[in-house]
C-alpha positions as CSV (number, residue, x, y, z in Angstrom):
1,M,23.4,167.1,243.7
2,H,26.4,169.1,245.0
3,F,28.4,168.3,248.1
4,L,30.4,170.9,250.0
5,L,32.6,171.3,253.0
6,L,32.5,174.8,254.5
7,H,35.1,176.0,256.9
8,F,35.0,179.0,259.2
9,N,38.2,180.8,258.5
10,S,39.1,182.9,261.6
11,L,40.4,185.7,259.3
12,F,37.9,185.7,256.4
13,G,34.8,184.0,257.8
14,P,32.9,181.2,256.1
15,E,34.5,179.8,253.0
16,V,33.7,176.9,250.6
17,F,36.7,174.7,251.2
18,F,35.7,171.7,249.1
19,S,33.0,171.2,246.4
20,L,31.9,168.2,244.4
21,P,31.3,167.5,241.6
22,D,32.6,170.9,240.7
23,D,32.5,174.5,241.7
24,I,29.0,176.0,242.5
25,P,27.8,179.3,241.1
26,G,29.0,182.4,243.1
27,N,25.5,183.5,244.1
28,L,24.7,180.1,245.6
29,S,28.1,180.0,247.3
30,N,27.4,183.3,249.0
31,K,24.0,182.1,250.2
32,I,25.6,178.9,251.7
33,Q,28.3,180.9,253.4
34,K,25.7,183.0,255.0
35,I,23.9,179.9,256.3
36,F,27.1,179.2,258.3
37,D,26.6,182.5,260.1
38,L,23.2,181.5,261.4
39,E,22.9,180.5,265.0
40,V,21.1,177.2,264.6
41,L,21.0,175.0,267.6
42,D,20.7,171.7,265.7
43,K,23.8,170.2,264.2
44,F,21.6,168.7,261.4
45,F,19.3,171.1,259.6
46,E,18.0,172.1,256.2
47,I,17.2,175.3,254.4
48,T,14.9,175.5,251.4
49,I,15.2,178.3,248.8
50,K,11.8,178.0,247.1
51,K,12.7,180.7,244.4
52,E,15.6,178.5,243.2
53,N,13.9,175.1,243.9
54,I,16.8,174.0,246.1
55,K,17.3,172.4,249.4
56,I,20.5,172.7,251.4
57,T,21.0,169.9,254.0
58,N,23.7,170.7,256.5
59,M,25.7,168.9,259.3
60,Y,27.6,171.3,261.5
61,I,30.8,169.8,263.0
62,E,33.4,171.1,265.5
63,L,36.9,169.6,265.2
64,S,39.5,169.9,267.9
65,S,42.4,171.9,266.6
66,Q,45.7,173.0,268.2
67,W,45.9,176.0,265.8
68,A,42.4,177.4,265.8
69,R,41.2,180.2,268.0
70,G,39.4,178.5,270.9
71,G,40.9,175.1,270.0
72,V,38.0,174.3,267.6
73,E,37.7,174.3,263.8
74,M,34.1,174.9,262.7
75,I,33.1,173.1,259.6
76,M,29.8,172.2,257.9
77,L,29.0,169.4,255.4
78,S,26.3,170.6,253.0
79,V,24.3,168.7,250.4
80,I,22.5,170.8,247.7
81,T,19.6,169.1,246.0
82,G,16.2,169.9,244.6
83,E,13.7,170.7,247.2
84,E,11.7,167.5,246.7
85,V,14.5,165.3,248.1
86,D,13.9,164.0,251.6
87,N,17.0,165.1,253.7
88,T,16.5,162.4,256.3
89,L,18.1,160.1,253.8
90,F,21.4,162.0,254.3
91,H,21.4,162.2,258.1
92,D,23.0,158.9,258.8
93,I,25.7,159.3,256.2
94,L,26.6,162.8,257.2
95,N,26.6,161.8,260.8
96,E,28.9,158.8,260.1
97,Y,31.4,161.0,258.2
98,A,31.2,163.7,260.9
99,H,32.4,161.1,263.4
100,K,35.1,159.8,261.0
101,L,36.4,163.4,260.6
102,K,36.4,164.0,264.4
103,N,38.4,160.8,265.0
104,I,41.3,161.6,262.6
105,P,44.2,163.0,264.5
106,N,45.2,166.5,263.3
107,I,42.7,166.5,260.4
108,S,42.3,170.2,261.2
109,K,45.7,170.9,259.8
110,S,44.3,170.5,256.3
111,F,42.7,173.9,256.6
112,Y,46.1,175.7,257.0
113,E,47.8,175.1,253.6
114,N,47.9,178.8,252.9
115,D,48.7,179.9,256.4
116,K,52.1,181.6,256.6
117,V,52.6,180.8,260.3
118,H,52.2,177.0,259.9
119,S,53.3,176.6,256.2
120,D,56.4,174.6,257.3
121,D,54.4,171.7,258.8
122,N,54.8,168.7,256.5
123,E,51.6,167.1,257.8
124,I,49.3,169.8,256.3
125,K,49.4,168.3,252.7
126,I,49.0,164.8,254.1
127,K,46.0,165.7,256.1
128,K,44.4,167.7,253.2
129,E,44.7,164.6,251.0
130,E,43.2,162.4,253.7
131,L,40.3,164.9,254.1
132,R,39.8,164.9,250.3
133,E,39.6,161.1,250.2
134,I,37.1,161.0,253.0
135,L,34.9,163.6,251.4
136,L,35.0,161.8,248.0
137,E,33.9,158.6,249.8
138,C,31.1,160.5,251.5
139,Y,30.0,162.1,248.3
140,N,29.9,158.8,246.5
141,R,27.8,157.3,249.3
142,L,25.4,160.3,249.2
143,K,25.2,160.1,245.4
144,T,24.1,156.5,245.5
145,T,21.7,156.8,248.4
146,T,19.0,158.6,246.5
147,K,17.7,158.7,243.0
148,P,14.6,160.6,241.9
149,D,11.9,158.3,240.6
150,Y,9.4,159.3,237.8
151,D,7.5,161.6,240.2
152,G,10.7,163.4,241.5
153,K,10.3,161.7,244.9
154,P,13.4,160.1,246.3
155,I,13.7,156.4,246.5
156,I,16.4,154.4,248.3
157,K,18.5,152.3,246.1
158,K,19.2,148.9,247.7
159,F,20.6,146.1,245.5
160,K,20.8,142.6,246.7
161,Q,22.6,139.9,244.9
162,L,20.3,137.1,243.9
163,R,21.6,133.6,243.9
164,W,19.8,131.1,241.8
């Protein structure tokens, strides 16, 4: 499983801004960036690439921004899995973190670390670190939500402490 945050850079278009557990191959990165350009009406959607046996589950988010064109930063949380994984398992988690991101004041500043116009704003690095922490938390939740069983079908992991 890979977890990505894509950002629509007003100068360069879609870019992979954050990736866990590590960088993804360039050809897959290009495909995911093109997904961002699609006009999909749903905020939560999936795309399956049969040839590569992958499913990309996406949550589109708009963050208010004082610096973005139109006052909105467009981002997308994406989870890349095998095509047998049921994406509905991710919906609640991605939705929860979308709301968390929307409720953090000035989180959109994290996308401007390399912007010459705003480079003197001290809050940029603080917000980028805050964003990174939230995305790590989200990734860890996603990672422990599903685990393929012996048939490759997803199962939900729920552990209860037993008291004897």
